[in-house]
N, C-alpha and C positions, 0 to 999 in steps of 0.2 A: 858240336856246335849247339848252343842253346837255343831251341826253337822259339821260345817266347821271351826270353831274357828275364825270366823270374827265377830266383834262387830259393830253393827250399829251406827250411830251417836247418836241415842236416848239412846242406851246402855252405850255409853261412857258418855253421859251427865248425866244419872242417877247415874253412879258410883261417878263422880266428885261432883254432888249435895249431894249425900249421905256423902262423905267424908268432904264436906265443912259445912253441917249441924252438923255433929258430932263434928267438930272443933268449931262451934259457941256454941254448948251445952257443950263444954269442956269435951267431952267424949275422953277418952284416947284410940286411935285406936292401938298403937303400944306398944309392950313390951319393947322395947329399940331401940336406935338409935346410930349408929356407924358413925363416921367421917372418911370417907375412906382416907382422906389426912394423917391421923395419921400412916397408913399402907402403905403409898406411892402408893396408887392405884388412883391417881388423886386428884380431889376435889369434895365435896358433901357429901351427907348423904345416908346411907343405913338404912331402918327402917324394923325391924321385926314386922309384923302384929299381933294383938292380935287374939286369937281364941275365938269362932268360926270366920271364915272369913265371908265377906259378900257372900251370895248365888253365885252371878255372878263370884266373884273371886275363890271361891272353884271350880265352875264347870269349869272354864278356867284352873286351876291348874290340875284338874283330866283330862282334854282333851289334854292338852299339854304334860303331863308326859309320856305316852307311846311313843311319838315321840322322845322326849328328851332322854330317855332311850336308844332307838335305836341309836341315833347319838352318845351318850357318849360311848356306848359299841364299836362302830365302831372305834371312836378315840382311846379307850384304846388298842384296837387290833393293831392299826397302830403304836402306841407308844412303845408296847411290843417289846423287843429284839428278 
C-alpha cells in the first residue's frame, strides 16, 4: 500500500509504459469508453478500466477511497436541508 499516496517519477513511468505496451499488443484495457461531450461535460473521453486493475492502480484506489468517502460525506451533510 502507498503510505503517502505520492507516486515517484519511476512509478508514473512504469504505469505509462505498461499501458503503452498493452496498446502495442492490442490488449483491450478498457471495458468501454464514453464521449463526455455527448452529455455536455466538456470534451474528451472517460474510460472504464478492465478488471483486474494493474496492481499500482488498485493500491492507489484503495488508498484514496477512505479519504474520498470522508470528503463526500462532509459535502453531503453540507447539502442536506
